[in-house]
C-alpha positions as CSV (number, residue, x, y, z in Angstrom):
1,M,13.0,-18.5,-6.7
2,A,9.6,-17.4,-5.0
3,T,6.7,-17.1,-5.1
4,Y,4.8,-13.6,-4.5
5,A,1.3,-12.1,-5.2
6,M,-0.2,-8.8,-5.5
7,S,-2.5,-6.7,-5.9
8,G,-2.5,-3.0,-8.3
9,G,0.7,-4.6,-10.3
10,A,-0.6,-3.4,-14.0
11,T,0.6,-0.3,-13.5
12,G,2.9,2.9,-11.2
13,I,4.4,1.6,-8.8
14,G,2.5,-2.1,-9.2
15,A,3.9,-2.3,-12.0
16,A,7.8,-1.4,-11.2
17,I,7.1,-4.0,-8.4
18,R,5.9,-6.5,-10.9
19,K,8.9,-6.1,-13.2
20,T,11.7,-6.0,-10.7
21,L,10.8,-9.1,-9.0
22,Q,9.8,-11.1,-12.3
23,T,13.6,-9.3,-13.8
24,A,14.9,-11.1,-10.3
25,G,13.6,-14.7,-11.5
26,H,10.7,-14.5,-9.2
27,K,6.8,-16.0,-10.0
28,V,4.3,-12.7,-9.1
29,V,0.7,-13.3,-9.4
30,V,-0.6,-9.9,-10.0
31,V,-4.0,-8.8,-9.0
32,D,-5.8,-5.6,-11.0
33,L,-9.0,-4.3,-12.9
34,K,-7.8,-5.6,-16.2
35,D,-4.5,-6.6,-17.6
36,A,-3.5,-8.8,-14.8
37,D,-3.4,-12.1,-14.3
38,I,-6.8,-12.2,-11.7
39,C,-8.7,-9.2,-13.1
40,A,-11.0,-8.1,-9.6
41,D,-12.6,-4.4,-8.1
42,L,-11.2,-4.6,-4.5
43,S,-13.4,-1.9,-3.3
44,D,-16.4,-4.3,-2.5
45,Y,-16.6,-7.9,-0.8
46,A,-16.8,-10.0,-3.4
47,G,-13.6,-8.8,-5.3
48,R,-11.6,-9.1,-2.4
49,Q,-13.1,-12.8,-2.4
50,R,-12.7,-13.2,-5.8
51,A,-9.1,-12.5,-5.8
52,V,-7.9,-14.3,-2.8
53,D,-9.6,-17.4,-4.3
54,G,-8.2,-16.5,-7.4
55,I,-3.8,-16.3,-5.8
56,R,-4.7,-19.9,-3.5
57,Q,-6.0,-21.5,-6.8
58,R,-2.9,-20.0,-8.1
59,C,-0.2,-20.5,-5.8
60,P,-1.5,-23.4,-3.3
61,E,2.2,-24.4,-2.1
62,G,2.1,-21.1,-0.4
63,L,3.3,-17.4,-1.0
64,D,6.8,-15.7,-0.3
65,G,5.6,-12.8,0.1
66,F,2.6,-10.4,-0.4
67,I,2.9,-7.2,-1.2
68,P,-1.2,-5.2,-0.9
69,C,0.0,-2.8,-3.8
70,A,-4.0,-1.5,-5.0
71,G,-4.3,2.3,-4.4
72,V,-6.6,5.8,-5.8
73,G,-4.9,9.2,-4.7
74,P,-6.8,11.7,-3.2
75,S,-8.4,12.8,-7.1
76,V,-10.9,10.1,-6.3
77,R,-14.2,10.9,-6.0
78,P,-16.4,10.0,-3.8
79,P,-14.0,9.9,-0.6
80,S,-15.6,6.6,0.4
81,L,-13.7,5.0,-2.7
82,I,-10.5,5.8,-1.5
83,T,-11.3,4.3,1.7
84,R,-12.5,1.1,-0.1
85,I,-9.4,0.4,-1.6
86,N,-6.6,1.6,0.4
87,Y,-7.2,0.5,3.5
88,F,-9.9,-2.3,3.6
89,A,-8.8,-3.9,0.3
90,A,-5.2,-4.1,1.4
91,T,-6.4,-5.3,4.9
92,T,-9.1,-7.5,4.4
93,M,-6.7,-9.6,1.3
94,T,-3.7,-9.9,3.5
95,D,-5.9,-11.0,6.5
96,G,-7.2,-13.5,3.4
97,L,-3.6,-15.2,2.6
98,L,-2.3,-15.8,6.0
99,D,-2.2,-19.3,5.9
100,L,-0.4,-19.2,2.3
101,L,2.2,-16.9,3.7
102,E,2.2,-19.5,6.7
103,K,3.7,-22.1,4.7
104,R,6.4,-20.4,3.6
105,G,7.4,-18.3,6.0
106,G,6.3,-15.1,4.3
107,R,6.7,-11.7,4.1
108,I,4.3,-8.7,3.5
109,V,5.1,-5.3,2.1
110,M,2.4,-2.5,2.4
111,I,2.5,0.7,0.5
112,A,2.0,3.8,3.3
113,S,2.3,7.2,2.1
114,N,4.4,10.1,3.5
115,S,1.4,12.0,4.1
116,A,0.5,9.6,7.0
117,P,1.7,11.5,9.8
118,M,0.4,14.3,8.2
119,I,-3.2,14.1,9.8
120,E,-3.4,13.1,13.4
121,H,-4.9,10.1,14.8
122,N,-8.2,10.9,14.6
123,D,-11.5,9.3,14.7
124,Y,-12.0,8.0,11.0
125,I,-9.1,6.3,11.4
126,D,-10.5,4.4,14.7
127,L,-13.1,3.6,12.7
128,L,-10.9,1.8,10.4
129,L,-9.1,-0.1,12.6
130,A,-11.9,-1.5,14.3
131,G,-13.3,-2.8,10.8
132,D,-15.9,-1.2,10.6
133,E,-16.0,-0.3,7.2
134,E,-19.9,1.2,6.1
135,A,-19.6,3.5,8.8
136,A,-15.9,4.8,7.9
137,C,-17.1,5.3,5.1
138,E,-19.7,6.9,5.7
139,L,-17.3,9.5,8.2
140,A,-14.9,9.6,4.8
141,D,-18.2,11.0,2.2
142,S,-18.7,14.1,4.7
143,R,-14.7,15.2,4.6
144,D,-12.3,15.9,1.8
145,T,-10.8,13.8,-0.1
146,H,-7.0,14.6,1.1
147,S,-8.2,13.8,4.6
148,A,-9.7,10.4,3.8
149,Y,-6.5,9.9,2.1
150,A,-3.6,10.3,4.4
151,G,-6.1,8.8,6.7
152,S,-6.3,5.6,4.9
153,K,-2.8,5.2,4.4
154,H,-2.2,6.7,8.3
155,G,-4.3,3.8,9.1
156,I,-2.5,1.5,7.0
157,C,0.9,2.4,9.5
158,C,-0.9,1.6,12.8
159,W,-2.9,-1.5,11.4
160,L,0.7,-3.1,10.4
161,R,2.2,-2.1,13.4
162,R,-0.5,-3.7,15.9
163,Q,-0.9,-6.8,13.9
164,S,3.8,-7.0,13.8
165,G,3.8,-8.8,17.4
166,D,1.8,-11.7,16.7
167,L,2.9,-11.8,12.8
168,A,6.2,-12.3,14.4
169,R,5.4,-15.4,16.2
170,R,3.9,-16.9,13.8
171,G,7.4,-16.4,11.5
172,L,5.6,-14.1,9.4
173,R,7.0,-10.5,8.8
174,I,5.4,-7.7,7.9
175,N,6.9,-3.8,7.1
176,A,5.9,-1.3,4.8
177,V,7.1,1.4,2.6
178,A,6.0,5.1,2.8
179,P,6.7,7.1,-0.8
180,G,6.3,10.5,-1.3
181,I,5.1,11.9,-4.6
182,V,6.3,9.4,-7.3
183,Q,5.6,10.4,-11.2
184,T,3.0,7.6,-11.5
185,P,-0.2,7.4,-13.6
186,L,-1.8,8.9,-9.7
187,S,-0.3,11.6,-9.1
188,D,-0.7,13.1,-12.8
189,K,-4.1,12.7,-12.5
190,V,-3.5,15.2,-9.0
191,L,-1.1,17.2,-10.4
192,A,-4.8,17.4,-13.4
193,D,-7.0,18.4,-10.2
194,P,-8.7,21.7,-10.3
195,E,-8.4,21.7,-6.4
196,L,-5.2,19.6,-5.8
197,G,-3.1,19.9,-8.8
198,Q,-1.0,23.2,-7.5
199,V,-0.4,21.6,-3.9
200,M,0.7,18.8,-5.8
201,K,2.8,20.6,-7.6
202,D,4.6,22.7,-5.3
203,F,4.9,20.0,-3.0
204,G,6.8,17.9,-5.4
205,D,9.2,21.2,-6.1
206,S,9.9,21.3,-1.9
207,V,11.7,17.8,-1.9
208,P,15.1,18.0,-0.6
209,L,16.6,15.7,-3.1
210,G,15.5,18.5,-6.2
211,K,13.5,15.9,-7.7
212,V,10.2,13.6,-7.9
213,G,10.6,10.3,-7.5
214,Q,10.4,7.1,-9.8
215,P,8.2,3.7,-9.1
216,E,11.4,1.9,-9.4
217,Q,13.2,3.7,-6.5
218,I,10.0,3.0,-4.5
219,A,10.1,-0.9,-6.6
220,S,13.7,-1.6,-5.1
221,V,13.1,-0.7,-1.6
222,V,10.2,-3.1,-1.8
223,E,12.2,-5.9,-3.4
224,F,14.9,-5.3,-0.1
225,L,12.0,-5.6,2.3
226,L,10.7,-8.8,0.8
227,G,14.1,-10.6,0.9
228,P,17.0,-12.0,3.1
229,G,18.4,-8.8,3.8
230,A,15.6,-7.7,5.8
231,D,15.3,-10.7,7.9
232,Y,15.1,-8.7,11.7
233,M,13.0,-6.3,10.5
234,T,9.1,-6.3,11.2
235,G,6.2,-3.3,12.0
236,S,9.0,-0.9,9.8
237,I,8.0,1.7,8.3
238,V,10.4,2.8,5.6
239,F,9.9,6.7,3.8
240,V,11.2,6.6,0.5
241,D,10.3,10.6,-0.5
242,G,13.4,12.5,-0.6
243,G,13.9,13.5,2.8
244,H,10.5,14.9,2.7
245,D,9.2,13.6,6.0
246,A,12.7,14.6,7.6
247,M,12.1,17.8,6.3
248,L,8.4,18.3,8.1
249,R,8.8,16.1,11.0
250,P,12.8,17.0,12.6
251,D,12.0,16.1,15.7
252,T,9.8,13.5,15.0
253,F,10.5,9.7,14.8
């Protein structure tokens, strides 16, 4: 039995990941706002530290894997909340648990998005990668929520690829899944948003495989990346999006 910790395991993709891992017989420690082993608000430093401390208390023997899955969508306002949860909570919690992961040669699977390559590398993403949370949040609030969301996921992809070499030398693997449109409470909120709803519906209608994804389809890929079958993978972004990324960027890979 492996021991995993994750954020955002109460609903949506996170709940499917938790269920998949628990069904396979693994221990899963979940951080979320409610209905979790550790209840914490990851939008600020205190909440992130509470989450890391809680995981440490429950897993002193180390971690076989960590999945920072907590996230919010582009319907959330202000945009800076997207920045704080999607990027800074994920990266700072990962950093804070590296020593526990080293004890057991752990694996990290982050949650990116197929929207990540839809935005050019820009000054917002540079601020994310520099770790300047307040400046990045200020800039996010001056722009639209899609820019904050896609930028946060672009930043996650860059961050993990920059980290992957050093982590590999410490015996750790780090990869990400990049879902497309998936039927979750998060996507339902975007579909109900008066500004983004129709765009989201049109996006779902254009999936090459002809249907939106289900959380369990993302969870199965996360399970693979955590397992021995992916032992020679690190620094990879795996698109699980019904063929959307290939359709939109056929000559870029």
